[in-house]
LUMMIRO-542590 format. One record per residue (C-alpha): residue in one letter; x, y, z. Coordinates in steps of 0.2 Angstrom, whole numbers, plus 5000, padded with zeros to 4 digits. Layout:
REM LUMMIRO-542590
AXYZ/...
REM end
This chain:
REM LUMMIRO-542590
M515549985012/L513749965006/M512650065013/L510849965014/P509150035011/P507850075024/L506949935032/S505049925034/L503849775039/Y502149715030/I501049625040/H499649525031/V498049485039/P497049365027/W495149385033/C493749485028/I491849485033/R491549455014/K492549464998/C492149614988/P491849584969/Y493149684963/C494649644975/D495949544970/F497149534985/N497449374995/S495949385007/H494549265013/K492849255021/A492949215039/D491849095044/G491649075063/L492849135075/L494649185069/P496249095075/E496749255082/Q498149185094/E498649035083/Y498949175067/I499949285079/Q501149145086/A501249105065/L501749275064/L503049295075/A503849115069/D503749175051/L504749335058/E506049225066/Q506549155050/D506749325041/L507749395056/P509249385047/W508949495035/V508749645045/Q510449655046/G510649785061/R509449895054/E508049995063/I506149965057/Q505550125048/S503850075046/I502449935050/F501049935039/I499549795044/G498549755029/G497349625023/G496149555020/T495149675037/P496649685049/S495249775062/L494349605063/F495649555075/S495649625094/V496549735103/A497149595115/A497949495098/Y498949655093/Q499449695111/T500149505110/L500949545093/F501849715097/T502549665114/E503349525103/L503949615089/Q504849735101/K505849605107/R506549545090/L506549715081/R507249895084/F505750025081/A506350185074/P505950325087/D504650405073/I504150235065/E502550245057/I501350095062/T499950095048/L498249975052/E497049955038/A495249965045/N493549935038/P492250055044/G490949935053/T490349985069/F491049835078/E492649865072/A492850045074/E492550025093/K494249955094/F495150105088/A495550185105/G496350015110/Y497450005094/R497850185097/Q498450145115/L499550015108/G500550125097/I499850115081/N499750285075/R499050275057/L497350205051/S496950185033/I495150185032/G494250085017/I492750195013/Q492750164993/S491150274992/F489850365002/Q488650334991/P487350204998/H486950124980/Q488850114975/L489350034994/E487949904987/K488749874971/L490649864978/G489949744990/R490549825004/V489849775021/H489749955028/D488350105025/R488650285023/E488250315041/Q489550185049/A490750265037/L490450435043/N490450375062/A492050275058/I493050435053/G492350525067/L492950405080/A494750385072/R495050565077/E494150555094/S495150405098/G496850495096/F497250455078/D497950625071/N498450545055/F497350435044/N497150385027/L495550385018/D495350265002/L494150314989/M493650244973/H493150344957/G492550284940/L491250174949/P489850084940/G488750234933/Q489450364942/T489450544937/V490550674939/E489750774951/Q489550594961/A491450574961/L491650754967/D490250724982/D491150574988/L493050684987/R492050834995/T491450725010/A493150645012/L493850815013/S492650885026/F493550765039/Q495250845034/P496150685032/Q498150685032/H498050575017/L496850505003/S496950364991/W495950404977/Y496050274964/Q494850234948/L494150064950/T494949914938/I494349754934/E495449644939/P495649434933/N495049324947/T493749444954/E491849424954/F491849584944/Y492949504929/K491749374929/R490049474928/P490849664922/P489849794928/R489549964916/L490750084920/P490850254915/E491350304898/D493250354895/D492650544892/T491750524908/L493350444917/W494550584909/D493350724916/I493150644933/Q495050634935/E495350804930/A493950884941/G494650784956/L496350824953/E495751014953/L494750994970/L496050904980/A497551034974/Q496351184978/Q496251094996/G498251094999/F498350904994/E500150884986/H499850734973/Y501550654977/E500950474967/I499750424955/S498550404965/A499050454983/F498650634990/S499450715007/Q499350855016/P501350935017/G502350815027/K501150665027/A501550585013/A501450375018/K503050325025/H502850155021/N502350175003/L503750315000/N505050165006/Y504150034995/W504150164979/Q505950214982/F506550044982/G506950014999/D506749855007/Y505449755019/L505049605027/G503449525022/I502549425034/G500949325036/A499849235022/G500549285005/A501649425011/H502849484999/G504549555003/K506049624996/V507749615004/T509549674999/L510949565004/A512449665010/E513749535007/A513349494990/N512649644981/T511149554978/I509149604980/M507949454983/R505949454982/T505149344993/H503449284996/K502449185007/T501349015008/R499649125004/A498049005008/P497749035027/K497548845033/D499248815025/Y500148965033/L499348895048/N499948715045/P501548675056/D501948535043/K502048685029/R503448805028/F503148985027/L504349045015/A503448984998/G504749054987/K506449194984/Q507149234969/T508649354965/I508149494954/D509349484938/P510549624937/E510049674921/D508149704927/I508549804944/G508649964936/L506949944928/E506249874944/C506850024954/L506250144942/M504550064939/N504250114957/A505150284958/L504450344945/R502650334951/L503150464964/K503150644959/Q504750664966/G505550514957/I507150454968/A508850524971/V510350474960/E511350434977/D509850334981/F509750234964/E511550204962/E511650134980/R510050024980/T510249954964/F512249944962/L512250014945/S512950184940/L511850314931/D512950264915/A512150104914/V510450164911/A511050324900/E510350254885/P508450234890/I508750404900/N509250514885/K507950444874/A506650484888/Q507450644891/Q507350694871/L505650644872/G505250764887/L504750624897/L506150634911/N507150744922/V508850704929/D509850824940/K510150764958/R508650664956/I507750554944/Y505950594941/A504550604928/T503950764919/E502150804919/K502250744902/G502950564909/Q501750554921/Q500450554910/Y501250424899/L502050324913/N501950144904/E502750234889/L504150294899/L504550134908/A504450054892/L506150134887/F506950054902/L506149874898/T506849864880/E508649874887/
REM end
């Protein structure tokens, strides 16, 4: 009998106060009052169409991303969660994360979110340096960032993530470390610390800022990793760090090729179909006005992953993790035996990029040359 992967739920809220110049996510500037209740009802109708893909499973984690989900009121999320629990079974230890930005108006809602059962916040700080916040187009300042983190803890959140960027325009090693030290002073359970990259279809792509030289970027990375290790943070994924036992359940499920339903404008999902030994990816209608149009469909497309690509897709995610993936999970979640990828695995091992015992995981060298490691599987 096929063992289905764990199942998570991703919910996308597409509105922001202002579109940041580096952002390539499906986010849209909010003009006037947000259609909260209309959007909540659309999310529920969207979910109704996806319910056959649940296949009896509990929901292990929920992630509400955006956009800026903290723009929505407590009342809107109360309606949403009341209705979600009528349709889905939540695991007893479910992790429910909401992305929040540190504007004072939004931070005031934290206590209400916590009372609803949202038990994890991901706070988009990006930097504590005023000049960098201005360059990044953030709507908050340093004081609002500091206040929001303190308020999150006061509101009962004993599990929160801080989002920080490095490699910012003109940033020095010491400035990058100062951001990290400030974040660490709040003793967060989790940090997302990632390098600013210039993505197509962003303002920074049209008008690129001057970023630090490669040598400086390397020095920032080395110094930051050393500092985080000294503070007891486990570097469990390329840009994710956690205190022991506090890795994000939702992200772990994603990276280990678990299943997830995606509802909301532009949301993506991945579903294993038990009866057919197939894996399907889905994406929803992207523009909020179309998503809210009753004459439009929520499901914009679905595609079955070609059997010859399943192993690569699994490993492209799993090898981002220090722990990789258990061989047993790889075989169950891809419908492949390890023999099916023996040739690239052997080559990767010979090059010192990969280890295989009860788990498949990149060596330290393999993590450093992850693209080259993945390319070995891509050529199959």
